[in-house]
C-alpha positions, 0 to 999 in steps of 0.5 A: 373055943372058937367054935363056942364063940361062933354059937354065942354070936349066932345066937346073938344074932337070932335073938336080935332078928326075933326082937327086931321082928317083933319091934316093926318100924318107927311109928307115932301118932300125936294130937297137933294142939296137946302133943299127946302121944296117942300111939308110940312104937320105937319113936326115938329110934335114930332113923335116916330121914331121906325126903322129910329132911325138906321139912326142916329146909322149909322151917329155917327158910321161913324163920328166916322169912320171919326175922326179915332178913328174906322175903318170900318174893326173894329171888333165888339163883340156880348154880352149877353145883345145885344142878349136879344133884341127883333126882329127884330134881326140875333140871333146870339150867345154872342162872334159873331164878325162882322167888323163894316161895315158889321155890318152897313150893316146888321142894313140898310137891316135887320134892327137887333135890336141886332147888333144895340145895339151891335154898341152901346156897341163896339163904346161908351162902353155902349147904355146910352153912344152911346145914349149921342153921338146921341143928341150930333149929332142931335144938331150940326146938328139942329135937335130940335125935336129928343131925343134919348135913345136907338140905335135901335128905340125900343118902349121909350115913351121919344125917339121921332124925327120929319119928319123935323129933319129926312129930315136933317139927311137924306142930312146930311148923303148924303153930309157928308158921299158920299163915304158910300152912298152904306149902304142905297140902299143895296136890299139883303144881302147873309150871307152863305146860307141865302138871307136877303131882304130890308123891304124898299119897295120903292127900285126897284119898284119907278123909281130912288129910292135909299135909306134909312130907314124904321121902324114900332112900334105900337106906331108910326105906319110905318115910312119912310125916302126915297130917289130918284133921277130923271134926276139928281135930289135928292129928300128926302121924309119923312112919318110917322104914317101910318097904313100899309107899303103899304100905306106908300110907296104910300104916299112916291111915291106921294110926290116923283111925286109931288117933281118932278113936282116943281121947289121949287125956291122960297120955305123955306129950312128945317131948316126954317120950324116952330116948332110944338105946339105939345109937345109929339107924339101921342101913336098909339098902341090901333089903329095899335096893338089894342086888337084881332089884329094881329102884324104887320111887318115891311114891312107889306102890309096889312092895320091893322086899325080898327075904336076903340070902340066909333067911331072917335069922342072919339078916335081922334088917329083913326081919322088920318087914316079915309078915308078921310085922304088918299083920300082928303089933307087939308090946301087947294092945299098944300096937293092935291097930285096925289093920286097914287094907285100902285107901279111897282113889286117887283124885285130880287136884286144880294145880297151884300155878308157878314160875320162873323169875320175879314174876309170872312172864316166862315159863320152862318146857318139859326139857327145862328150857326157858320161852321168853314171852312173846312181846308185840311188834311196834309198828313202823312209822310210814312217811307221807309222800307227796304225788302230783298234787295229792297227799298220802297220809298215813292212818294209824291201825285201829279198830276201825279198820277194815280186814287185811286184803288178801295174801298180807301177813296176818302176824303182823295185824298190830302193824297194819297201816292203810293209806288213804288218798285226798288233796290237801288244801295246800294242793289244791291251787298247785293242782288246779294250776296243774291241770289248766296250765299250756304245755311250754313250747320248748318242752321235750315231749315224752316217749310217744306222746304227740304235741306240738312240734313233735313227730309221730313215731310209728308204734309210739303212742299212736292209735291205729284203726283196723282197715275196714273190708271192701264191700265187695269182699263181702260178697258171698260170705256166708254168715255162721249161725251159732248152732246154740243160738235160737231164732229170733221170731219174725214180726208178721206184718199187720193185716190190713181189712178188705174193702169192696173194690179189692174184693172184686180185684181178687175174683177178677184174678182168680177168674 
């Protein structure tokens, strides 16, 4: 009897494994304007959402702004509890402040878990209160499979959604908040010197891709909610549970190709999709992040899946990622897509600037530390000083100042002050009187000065002439000539013209 039960259990597991391999993972593409379903596979199966949760976080925040309870410039403060959230995160210190708009930009691009929790705590008072707002919004939008317990999508076995629900949420964001559509298509952010690139590998690589959000946890695999527009028509694609970011993005591109080639006029709408028989999501941790495996990241391009011990028959979760899942579609022609194998190259985006605080003024460096904006040092006032009737008047530094003297501090250019000397009108009379006045008889002369009634002391104020050498000492002294100095030419005396008498005298002397 026991042997028979074991055989029945093994047959059931093998049957489930085969059906799982045939079914694949959730995939859906919807026309954003009409809500018509252009392709669906396991679209209502419950699944762990990972960071696509942040789309619901953004929806509730934008709804609160629409109600007038907050504005996009409302300041949010980072709590110590939020700083302890695991990566992906910004790593801000407690007390750091962000505007709501910058916080939403960060969670859409960086997918920062600490900033997501910061939004929930500041807008609703606690993570639990904000989760209640998320669940209320889900019921209002008709998202049947969604259950929310946190704002960032970190692992929680109670938190779940479906491809159908995420397509409904994406349509609501597009139609209810068109003025905030840029939040979901930012390619990169710039915070100080740091550039933060978006995890969404569809942006800039698939023609017309313009949003929205990716997500990854070991329990749910790689997920994406993507939008693309071609020829004025916008589609929404949802892919969940893939083993790598590359396979996920290729699947989403394949869905877009199929959707843009379909009219969808006779298809059912997304809210008409039938519910799934599954009550809870499959846990894929052993397949995606099993023992001795590298922990993948949200934008990981490398597949990390390997068959679990015992083969696919004993591990129905591993069967979801068999080669046939990606190459051969089940359910007839409905799952036969183009089989895209590549995307365009990654592109560089012009980063959107963000900042800490209410306005640009402080930035965070790579370590998360803040640096205050430098403030110009004010010049210290210089007081006038009267010196012997001349008034030294301070002249404020201005554009007409002469260049600073070498050796001065260049960092104090704003505080440079020059002094201009000149007699003031008030001191001219005193100056002239001072110059013409005679010294008083009882005035005590300064040290070394020679004046009336003062005796000159040796070495103080006296100018002593050097003694001249006697003439006898100069006899026999040979003046040395500089060897390098050239001798001056000696001018020859002018020749006088000879007369007859002088000529006869020369002849007589010669005889």
